[in-house]
C-alpha positions as CSV (number, residue, x, y, z in Angstrom):
1,M,18.1,-1.5,21.3
2,D,17.0,-1.5,17.7
3,T,13.5,-2.5,16.6
4,I,14.4,-6.1,15.9
5,E,16.1,-6.6,19.3
6,I,13.1,-5.1,21.1
7,L,10.6,-7.3,19.2
8,H,12.7,-10.4,20.0
9,L,12.4,-9.5,23.7
10,V,8.7,-8.6,23.4
11,L,7.8,-11.9,21.8
12,S,9.8,-13.9,24.4
13,H,7.1,-12.8,27.0
14,W,4.7,-15.0,25.0
15,N,7.2,-17.8,24.4
16,L,7.4,-16.8,20.7
17,H,10.5,-16.5,18.6
18,L,10.8,-14.0,15.9
19,K,11.6,-15.1,12.4
20,C,11.0,-11.9,10.4
21,L,9.0,-8.7,10.1
22,H,6.4,-8.2,7.4
23,P,6.2,-4.4,6.8
24,E,4.7,-5.0,3.4
25,I,1.5,-6.5,5.0
26,S,-1.1,-3.8,5.5
27,V,-2.9,-4.0,8.9
28,A,-6.6,-3.4,8.8
29,G,-8.1,-0.7,11.1
30,S,-6.9,2.7,12.2
31,S,-3.2,3.1,12.9
32,E,-4.1,5.9,15.3
33,R,-5.1,3.3,18.0
34,T,-1.5,2.4,18.8
35,A,1.9,4.1,19.0
36,Y,3.4,1.4,16.8
37,R,2.3,-1.8,15.1
38,T,3.7,-4.4,12.7
39,V,3.1,-7.9,11.5
40,V,5.7,-10.5,12.6
41,E,6.2,-14.1,11.6
42,T,7.5,-16.5,14.2
43,Q,9.8,-19.5,13.8
44,Q,6.7,-21.7,13.7
45,S,5.4,-19.7,10.7
46,H,2.6,-18.1,12.6
47,F,1.7,-14.5,12.0
48,Y,0.9,-11.9,14.7
49,I,0.3,-8.2,15.0
50,V,2.6,-6.7,17.6
51,E,1.3,-3.3,19.0
52,E,2.9,-0.8,21.2
53,I,0.5,1.2,23.3
54,L,1.0,4.4,25.3
55,A,0.9,4.4,29.1
56,A,-2.1,6.8,29.0
57,Q,-4.0,4.1,27.1
58,L,-3.4,1.2,29.5
59,D,-6.7,1.3,31.4
60,H,-8.7,1.6,28.2
61,K,-6.7,-1.1,26.4
62,R,-7.3,-3.5,29.4
63,L,-11.0,-2.8,29.2
64,I,-11.0,-3.7,25.4
65,Q,-9.0,-6.8,26.1
66,N,-11.5,-7.9,28.8
67,I,-14.4,-7.2,26.5
68,L,-12.8,-9.4,23.8
69,F,-12.1,-12.1,26.3
70,F,-15.7,-12.0,27.4
71,L,-17.2,-12.1,23.9
72,H,-14.8,-14.8,22.7
73,S,-15.6,-17.0,25.8
74,N,-19.3,-16.5,24.9
75,R,-18.6,-18.0,21.5
76,L,-18.6,-14.8,19.4
77,Q,-16.5,-16.1,16.6
78,F,-16.0,-12.6,15.1
79,A,-14.1,-11.3,18.2
80,E,-10.4,-12.1,18.2
81,P,-9.0,-11.7,21.7
82,Y,-5.5,-10.6,22.5
83,I,-3.1,-13.2,23.7
84,R,-2.1,-13.6,27.4
85,S,1.6,-13.7,28.1
86,N,3.5,-16.1,30.3
87,S,2.5,-13.9,33.3
88,G,-1.2,-14.2,32.4
89,N,-1.4,-10.6,31.4
90,A,-2.2,-9.5,27.9
91,I,0.0,-6.4,28.2
92,C,3.8,-6.6,28.9
93,E,6.3,-3.8,29.7
94,V,9.5,-4.0,27.7
95,E,12.1,-1.3,27.8
96,S,9.7,1.0,29.5
97,R,7.2,0.5,26.7
98,F,3.9,-1.4,26.7
99,W,3.1,-4.2,24.3
100,Q,0.2,-6.5,23.3
101,I,-0.1,-9.1,20.5
102,I,-3.0,-10.6,18.6
103,P,-3.1,-13.2,15.8
104,F,-3.0,-11.7,12.3
105,I,-6.1,-12.6,10.4
106,D,-5.9,-12.3,6.7
107,G,-8.9,-11.3,4.6
108,I,-10.2,-10.4,1.2
109,P,-9.7,-6.6,0.6
110,L,-12.8,-4.6,-0.3
111,V,-13.0,-3.4,-3.9
112,R,-14.2,0.2,-3.4
113,P,-16.9,1.2,-4.2
114,A,-17.9,-2.0,-6.1
115,Y,-18.4,-3.9,-2.8
116,I,-21.7,-2.0,-2.1
117,D,-23.4,-4.1,-4.8
118,D,-22.5,-7.4,-3.1
119,T,-25.9,-8.1,-1.7
120,W,-24.8,-11.0,0.6
121,R,-22.8,-8.5,2.7
122,G,-26.0,-7.0,4.0
123,R,-27.0,-10.4,5.4
124,E,-23.6,-11.0,7.0
125,M,-23.4,-7.5,8.6
126,A,-26.8,-8.2,10.2
127,H,-25.7,-11.6,11.4
128,F,-22.8,-10.0,13.3
129,L,-25.1,-7.6,15.2
130,T,-27.5,-10.4,16.2
131,A,-24.6,-12.6,17.3
132,L,-23.1,-9.7,19.3
133,K,-26.3,-9.1,21.1
134,D,-26.5,-12.8,22.1
135,S,-22.8,-13.0,23.1
136,S,-22.8,-9.8,25.2
137,A,-25.4,-10.9,27.7
138,G,-23.9,-10.1,31.1
139,I,-21.1,-7.9,29.8
140,E,-22.4,-5.0,31.9
141,S,-20.3,-6.3,34.8
142,L,-17.2,-5.1,32.9
143,I,-18.3,-1.7,32.0
144,T,-18.9,1.1,34.5
145,K,-19.1,4.0,32.0
146,P,-22.7,5.2,31.5
147,P,-24.3,4.7,28.1
148,F,-23.2,7.1,25.3
149,S,-25.7,9.7,24.2
150,I,-25.4,10.9,20.6
151,K,-27.9,13.6,21.5
152,E,-25.7,15.0,24.2
153,Y,-22.7,14.7,21.8
154,V,-24.4,16.7,19.1
155,I,-25.4,19.4,21.5
156,D,-21.9,19.7,22.9
157,F,-20.4,19.6,19.4
158,I,-22.6,22.6,18.4
159,K,-21.4,24.6,21.4
160,K,-17.8,23.9,20.6
161,L,-18.3,24.6,16.9
162,Q,-19.7,28.1,17.8
163,I,-16.4,28.8,19.7
164,H,-13.8,27.2,17.6
165,N,-15.3,27.2,14.1
166,P,-18.0,29.8,14.0
167,E,-17.8,30.1,10.3
168,L,-19.3,26.6,10.0
169,T,-22.3,27.1,12.3
170,G,-24.5,28.5,9.6
171,N,-23.9,25.3,7.6
172,V,-25.3,23.0,10.2
173,D,-28.0,25.1,11.9
174,E,-30.8,23.6,9.8
175,I,-29.6,20.1,10.5
176,F,-29.3,20.7,14.2
177,L,-32.8,22.3,14.4
178,H,-34.3,19.3,12.5
179,L,-32.7,16.9,15.0
180,E,-33.8,19.0,17.9
181,K,-37.4,19.0,16.6
182,T,-37.7,15.4,15.5
183,F,-35.1,13.3,17.2
184,F,-33.9,14.4,20.6
185,D,-37.0,13.5,22.5
186,R,-37.2,10.1,20.9
187,H,-33.6,9.4,21.4
188,D,-34.0,9.4,25.2
189,E,-36.6,6.6,24.8
190,L,-34.4,4.3,22.7
191,E,-33.5,0.8,24.0
192,I,-29.9,0.6,25.2
193,G,-27.6,-2.3,24.4
194,F,-23.9,-3.2,24.0
195,C,-22.5,-1.9,20.7
196,H,-19.3,-2.3,18.8
197,G,-19.2,1.5,18.5
198,D,-17.3,1.8,15.2
199,Y,-19.1,-0.7,13.0
200,H,-18.5,-0.1,9.3
201,P,-17.2,-2.1,6.3
202,L,-13.6,-1.2,6.7
203,N,-13.6,-2.5,10.3
204,I,-14.6,-6.0,9.0
205,I,-12.1,-8.6,7.9
206,W,-14.0,-10.3,5.1
207,S,-13.7,-13.7,3.6
208,E,-15.0,-14.4,0.1
209,T,-18.5,-15.1,1.4
210,G,-18.7,-13.7,4.9
211,I,-17.1,-12.1,7.9
212,R,-14.0,-13.5,9.5
213,R,-13.5,-10.9,12.2
214,V,-14.7,-7.5,13.3
215,I,-11.9,-5.2,14.5
216,D,-11.3,-1.8,16.2
217,W,-13.3,-2.2,19.4
218,E,-12.0,1.1,20.8
219,F,-15.5,2.7,21.1
220,A,-17.3,-0.4,22.4
221,G,-19.8,0.1,25.2
222,F,-23.4,0.7,26.0
223,K,-25.3,2.9,23.5
224,P,-28.8,3.0,21.9
225,V,-29.2,-0.3,20.0
226,L,-29.5,1.7,16.7
227,Y,-26.0,3.0,17.0
228,D,-24.1,0.3,15.1
229,I,-26.9,0.1,12.5
230,A,-26.8,3.9,11.9
231,N,-23.0,4.0,11.7
232,M,-22.9,1.2,9.2
233,L,-25.6,2.7,7.0
234,G,-24.1,6.1,7.2
235,C,-20.7,4.8,6.1
236,L,-22.2,2.8,3.3
237,G,-23.9,6.0,2.1
238,M,-20.7,7.9,2.3
239,E,-19.0,5.3,0.1
240,H,-21.8,6.0,-2.4
241,P,-25.2,7.5,-1.8
242,R,-27.1,4.9,-3.8
243,S,-26.0,2.3,-1.2
244,L,-28.6,3.9,1.1
245,V,-31.3,2.4,-1.0
246,N,-29.7,-0.5,-2.7
247,A,-30.0,-4.3,-2.2
248,V,-27.2,-4.5,0.4
249,T,-29.0,-2.1,2.7
250,R,-32.4,-3.7,2.2
251,Q,-30.9,-7.1,3.0
252,F,-29.2,-5.7,6.1
253,L,-32.4,-4.2,7.4
254,H,-34.5,-7.3,6.3
255,H,-32.4,-9.7,8.4
256,L,-32.4,-7.3,11.4
257,F,-36.2,-7.2,11.2
258,K,-36.4,-11.0,10.8
259,S,-34.3,-11.5,13.9
260,K,-36.3,-8.9,15.8
261,F,-33.2,-6.9,16.4
262,L,-35.0,-4.0,14.7
263,N,-38.7,-2.9,14.7
264,I,-40.8,-0.3,13.0
265,N,-40.4,2.2,15.8
266,H,-36.6,2.0,15.5
267,L,-36.8,2.4,11.7
268,E,-38.8,5.7,11.9
269,C,-36.0,7.5,13.8
270,L,-33.0,5.7,12.0
271,P,-32.6,8.4,9.4
272,E,-32.2,11.0,12.2
273,F,-29.8,8.7,14.1
274,I,-27.6,8.4,11.0
275,L,-27.7,12.2,10.6
276,A,-26.7,12.8,14.2
277,L,-23.8,10.3,14.0
278,R,-22.4,12.2,11.0
279,F,-21.6,15.0,13.4
280,A,-19.0,12.7,15.0
281,W,-17.5,12.1,11.5
282,L,-17.5,15.9,10.9
283,A,-15.7,16.4,14.2
284,E,-13.0,13.9,12.9
285,W,-12.5,15.8,9.7
286,L,-12.2,19.1,11.7
287,R,-9.7,17.5,14.0
288,K,-7.6,16.5,11.0
289,T,-8.2,19.9,9.3
290,D,-9.2,18.0,6.2
291,T,-11.0,20.7,4.3
292,E,-12.1,18.4,1.4
293,M,-13.7,15.9,3.7
294,I,-15.4,18.7,5.7
295,K,-17.1,19.9,2.5
296,L,-18.0,16.4,1.5
297,E,-19.4,15.6,4.9
298,L,-21.6,18.7,4.9
299,T,-22.9,17.9,1.4
300,Y,-23.6,14.4,2.5
301,M,-25.5,15.5,5.7
302,F,-27.8,17.7,3.6
303,L,-28.3,14.8,1.1
304,L,-29.5,12.7,4.1
305,L,-31.8,15.5,5.3
306,D,-33.2,16.4,1.9
307,N,-33.9,12.7,0.9
308,R,-35.1,11.5,4.3
309,E,-38.6,10.5,3.1
310,K,-37.4,8.8,0.0
311,I,-34.8,6.7,1.9
312,L,-37.3,5.7,4.6
313,K,-39.9,4.7,2.0
314,N,-37.3,2.5,0.4
315,W,-36.5,0.8,3.7
316,C,-40.1,0.3,4.5
317,L,-40.6,-1.7,1.3
């Protein structure tokens, strides 16, 4: 079967009828999450993303689907659930391959890096986190995996770096020692909550004035409540360092304080949490052997370390 024939058959499991493919439409989020994906238009002029997933991903994909079903049923408007097929399942097997579909939600593309000066985005990014906290009450019944520890991740990363990339260990020793001295003990005392796990501006489908959907829930689960905040701030700073202290960040933190999502004890170890999370991004560049991004990430990590007090003072204002 060619691709069109397969997609006709796939969509029939959802009582949908293919009109045409739209390969020109860019799908937000990482393409690495699926074996294949495309935007289709049905005879009813509705648009969907059709995704093929690997057999090894099935259990994890079902967990993500159940998380999205749960959040959507708890009125989290930012979570778009996958669609159940005629059989009641959200994954169907066609031609020994596994498929899922989700409505295509169009958005306003970010103008990079200019978007970091759109102050209103800080308010909207905070609103999502507070809404997620409210909507995820009781979600622990779905998740058996223990909470993720960025502390343990960093310690393990350093051990692997010493084996596989010993030439880089000298570059991160100072940062690791700083975290070991100032952050690791405090990390174990942080409140745990349900987190998106990959919350950053490019995983948001934006409208002209707010957030339409948040996508890429692959790393959702229980983590320290600072996790999503730290990842968002770290990614904003990577877009441009001045966003660490500009109005978007101040609005983001202000609304998190206002909603009591964040408190002063959280704030004091947030710079270290951001720094610790950058090790995960460094691991990603190493996996891709992206030399340019490895150098940039190391430069950014030292910028965070060297300007820690200035950044924190700005946030406290």
